[in-house]
C-alpha positions as CSV (number, residue, x, y, z in Angstrom):
1,X,73.4,152.0,107.3
2,X,76.9,153.0,108.1
3,X,79.1,150.7,110.0
4,X,80.6,152.4,112.8
5,X,84.5,152.5,112.9
6,X,85.9,149.7,115.5
7,X,88.5,150.5,118.1
8,X,92.0,150.2,117.5
9,X,92.3,146.8,119.8
10,X,89.0,145.2,118.1
11,X,90.0,146.5,114.6
12,X,93.2,144.7,115.3
13,X,91.6,141.4,116.5
14,X,89.5,141.4,113.3
15,X,92.6,141.5,111.0
16,X,94.3,139.0,113.0
17,X,90.5,136.6,112.4
18,X,90.4,137.4,108.9
19,X,94.5,136.7,108.2
20,X,93.9,133.4,109.9
21,X,90.9,133.1,108.4
22,X,92.4,133.8,105.0
23,X,95.2,131.1,105.9
24,X,92.7,128.2,106.5
25,X,90.3,129.1,103.6
26,X,93.4,129.1,101.2
27,X,94.7,125.7,102.4
28,X,91.6,123.9,102.1
29,X,91.2,125.3,98.7
30,X,94.8,124.0,97.8
31,X,93.4,120.6,99.2
32,X,90.7,120.6,97.5
33,X,92.1,121.6,94.2
34,X,94.5,119.2,94.4
35,X,92.1,116.6,95.1
36,X,90.2,117.4,92.2
37,X,93.2,116.4,90.0
38,X,94.1,113.3,92.1
39,X,90.3,112.4,91.1
40,X,90.5,113.3,87.6
41,X,94.4,111.3,87.8
42,X,93.0,108.1,88.8
43,X,89.8,107.8,86.7
44,X,86.6,106.0,88.5
45,X,87.6,102.5,89.2
46,X,91.2,103.4,90.7
47,X,89.7,106.2,92.9
48,X,86.8,104.5,93.5
49,X,88.7,101.3,95.0
50,X,90.7,105.0,97.2
51,X,87.2,106.4,97.9
52,X,86.3,102.8,99.3
53,X,89.1,102.0,101.4
54,X,89.0,105.7,102.7
55,X,85.8,105.0,103.9
56,X,85.8,101.8,105.1
57,X,88.8,102.9,107.9
58,X,86.7,105.5,108.7
59,X,84.4,103.5,110.4
60,X,87.3,102.1,112.3
61,X,88.7,104.9,113.0
62,X,85.8,106.8,114.3
63,X,86.7,104.7,117.3
64,X,90.1,104.9,117.0
65,X,89.8,109.1,118.5
66,X,87.9,107.2,121.4
67,X,86.0,111.1,121.9
68,X,88.9,112.3,124.1
69,X,89.7,115.6,121.8
70,X,87.6,117.9,124.0
71,X,88.0,116.2,127.2
72,X,91.8,116.7,127.3
73,X,91.2,120.4,126.7
74,X,88.7,120.4,129.6
75,X,90.9,118.0,131.8
76,X,94.0,120.4,130.9
77,X,92.2,124.0,131.9
78,X,91.2,122.4,135.0
79,X,94.3,120.3,136.3
80,X,97.7,122.2,134.6
81,X,99.9,120.2,137.2
82,X,98.6,117.0,135.7
83,X,99.5,117.8,132.1
84,X,101.9,115.5,131.2
85,X,99.2,112.5,132.7
86,X,96.4,113.8,130.9
87,X,98.5,114.0,127.3
88,X,100.8,110.5,128.1
89,X,97.5,108.6,129.2
90,X,95.8,109.8,126.3
91,X,98.3,108.7,123.8
92,X,98.4,105.4,125.1
93,X,95.1,104.7,125.2
94,X,94.7,106.3,121.1
95,X,97.9,104.4,120.0
96,X,96.5,101.1,121.6
97,X,92.9,101.0,120.3
98,X,94.2,101.9,116.8
99,X,96.7,99.0,117.3
100,X,93.9,96.8,117.6
101,X,91.7,98.7,115.1
102,X,93.5,98.2,112.1
103,X,93.7,95.0,111.8
104,X,90.2,94.9,113.0
105,X,89.5,96.9,109.7
106,X,91.6,94.8,107.6
107,X,90.0,91.4,109.1
108,X,86.5,92.6,108.8
109,X,86.8,93.6,105.1
110,X,88.4,90.2,104.4
111,X,86.0,88.4,105.9
112,X,82.5,90.0,104.5
113,X,84.2,90.6,100.9
114,X,82.9,88.8,97.8
115,X,85.2,85.4,97.7
116,X,87.7,86.4,94.9
117,X,91.5,85.5,94.2
118,X,91.5,88.8,91.5
119,X,94.4,91.4,92.0
120,X,91.5,94.0,92.7
121,X,90.4,92.4,95.9
122,X,94.1,92.0,96.7
123,X,94.8,95.8,96.3
124,X,91.9,96.8,98.3
125,X,92.9,94.8,101.2
126,X,96.3,96.7,100.8
127,X,94.2,100.5,100.2
128,X,92.4,99.5,103.6
129,X,95.4,98.6,105.7
130,X,97.1,101.8,104.3
131,X,94.2,103.8,104.7
132,X,93.6,102.3,108.4
133,X,97.2,103.0,109.3
134,X,97.0,106.9,108.9
135,X,94.8,106.8,111.9
136,X,97.7,105.6,113.8
137,X,99.3,108.9,113.7
138,X,96.8,110.7,113.9
139,X,96.7,109.5,118.1
140,X,99.0,112.5,118.2
141,X,96.5,114.3,117.6
142,X,96.1,115.2,121.4
143,X,98.9,117.8,121.0
144,X,96.6,120.2,119.1
145,X,94.0,119.5,121.8
146,X,96.8,121.1,124.4
147,X,97.5,123.8,122.3
148,X,93.6,124.8,121.9
149,X,93.7,124.9,126.1
150,X,96.5,127.2,125.8
151,X,94.7,129.4,123.3
152,X,97.8,128.8,121.3
153,X,96.5,127.1,118.2
154,X,98.1,129.2,115.5
155,X,101.4,127.2,116.0
156,X,99.1,124.5,115.0
157,X,97.9,125.7,112.3
158,X,101.5,127.1,110.8
159,X,102.3,123.2,111.0
160,X,99.5,121.9,109.1
161,X,99.9,124.8,106.3
162,X,103.6,123.4,106.0
163,X,102.6,119.6,105.9
164,X,99.6,120.9,103.4
165,X,102.6,122.3,100.8
166,X,104.7,119.2,101.4
167,X,101.3,116.9,100.7
168,X,100.6,118.4,98.1
169,X,104.3,118.4,96.4
170,X,104.5,114.6,97.3
171,X,101.0,113.7,94.9
172,X,102.0,116.1,92.2
173,X,105.2,114.2,92.0
174,X,103.2,111.3,92.3
175,X,101.3,112.4,89.2
176,X,103.8,113.2,87.2
177,X,105.7,109.7,87.2
178,X,102.3,108.1,87.2
179,X,102.0,106.4,90.0
180,X,99.6,103.5,90.6
181,X,96.5,104.1,93.4
182,X,98.5,102.5,96.0
183,X,101.2,105.4,96.2
184,X,98.2,107.6,97.1
185,X,97.3,105.7,99.9
186,X,100.9,105.8,101.0
187,X,100.2,109.6,100.9
188,X,97.3,109.3,103.1
189,X,99.6,108.0,105.6
190,X,102.2,110.6,104.6
191,X,100.2,113.4,105.5
192,X,99.5,112.3,109.1
193,X,102.9,111.3,108.9
194,X,104.4,114.6,108.8
195,X,101.6,116.6,110.9
196,X,102.4,114.2,114.0
197,X,105.9,115.4,113.3
198,X,105.2,118.9,112.8
199,X,103.1,118.8,116.0
200,X,106.1,117.0,118.4
201,X,108.3,120.0,117.0
202,X,106.3,122.1,118.1
203,X,105.6,120.6,121.2
204,X,109.3,120.6,121.6
205,X,109.9,124.4,120.8
206,X,107.8,125.4,123.7
207,X,109.5,123.7,125.1
208,X,108.2,120.3,126.5
209,X,108.8,117.4,126.6
210,X,107.5,113.5,125.6
211,X,109.7,111.7,128.1
212,X,108.1,113.3,131.1
213,X,104.6,111.9,129.8
214,X,103.0,109.0,132.1
215,X,100.2,106.8,131.7
216,X,97.7,106.4,135.1
217,X,95.0,104.0,135.0
218,X,92.8,105.2,137.2
219,X,93.3,108.5,134.6
220,X,92.3,106.1,131.8
221,X,89.1,104.8,133.2
222,X,88.0,108.4,134.5
223,X,88.6,109.7,130.5
224,X,86.5,106.4,128.9
225,X,83.8,107.0,131.6
226,X,83.5,110.2,130.6
227,X,83.7,109.8,126.8
228,X,82.2,106.8,125.7
229,X,78.4,109.2,124.9
230,X,81.5,111.1,122.4
231,X,82.6,107.4,121.1
232,X,79.3,106.5,120.1
233,X,78.5,109.8,118.7
234,X,81.6,109.7,116.6
235,X,80.9,106.1,115.1
236,X,76.8,107.3,113.6
237,X,78.6,110.4,112.1
238,X,81.2,108.1,110.8
239,X,78.6,105.6,109.1
240,X,76.1,108.1,108.1
241,X,79.1,110.3,106.2
242,X,80.6,106.9,104.6
243,X,78.5,104.5,104.5
244,X,77.1,105.0,101.0
245,X,80.4,104.6,99.7
246,X,81.0,101.7,101.6
247,X,77.2,100.2,99.9
248,X,78.3,101.1,96.9
249,X,81.1,99.2,96.2
250,X,78.7,96.3,95.7
251,X,78.0,98.0,92.2
252,X,80.9,98.4,91.2
253,X,85.0,100.8,92.1
254,X,83.4,102.6,89.1
255,X,80.1,103.6,90.1
256,X,81.7,104.6,93.9
257,X,84.6,107.0,91.8
258,X,81.9,108.6,90.1
259,X,79.4,109.2,93.6
260,X,82.5,110.1,95.2
261,X,83.7,112.5,92.9
262,X,80.2,114.2,92.8
263,X,80.0,114.3,96.5
264,X,83.4,116.4,96.8
265,X,82.1,118.6,93.8
266,X,78.8,119.3,95.9
267,X,80.2,119.6,99.2
268,X,83.3,121.9,98.0
269,X,81.9,124.7,99.4
270,X,81.7,123.2,102.7
271,X,85.0,124.6,104.3
272,X,83.9,128.2,104.0
273,X,81.8,127.9,106.8
274,X,83.8,125.7,108.5
275,X,86.9,127.6,107.9
276,X,85.0,131.2,109.6
277,X,84.1,129.2,112.7
278,X,87.2,127.5,113.8
């Protein structure tokens, strides 16, 4: 059956979506390739430690999002005049939550680890500290929610692509200089930090300003009352996705590293439907 030609407007829109999807696919593919290179460079033991730390931190980071993303979008659409109050309140809530969850993650690991004073245990605590700290900068992802509410996500995509290139350059430099695993955990924090700076940059270019943001206790209470089911859902999803790597740590870092690498390869095609839907 012959597919009818699209009208001019629809054809332009289709080309736009294809172009945007292409950028998302290219960025995700580059990220996957770099991830495989890092796994190969670190080897099963070090990559297993990094994967464990990242998975362990993710269990706590799921709470730090407070399930606010979709509610921020809805609230701004319904109350555009309250934009600064909504964004300011959401940012303070996320920063406060993550400020509590980061030390909690470290203390939880130290409390439940096997008693040991060797270097591996100390390094794991530092890895978890770095991986958990990345969530603090991810609090600024509320700016992404604002642009989604304005149907202007293209600005965020541009920033993400620039940050991806910078992140790739940093990780390749670490591999070239034979950096230890701790530096790659620091690279995860760097990824979140430069993305936060990029979001702040495009927000100010609109031009909009953070100094006009305000915090409101009534708004905070309302957001928490609405989002708590999503917080619970995010925690359950995080446990479902990450608990296997955490549990396997008892079998050794090498097992975690091999399992994590295999999981990434088997799930590598997932980014295709995700990019198209996005």
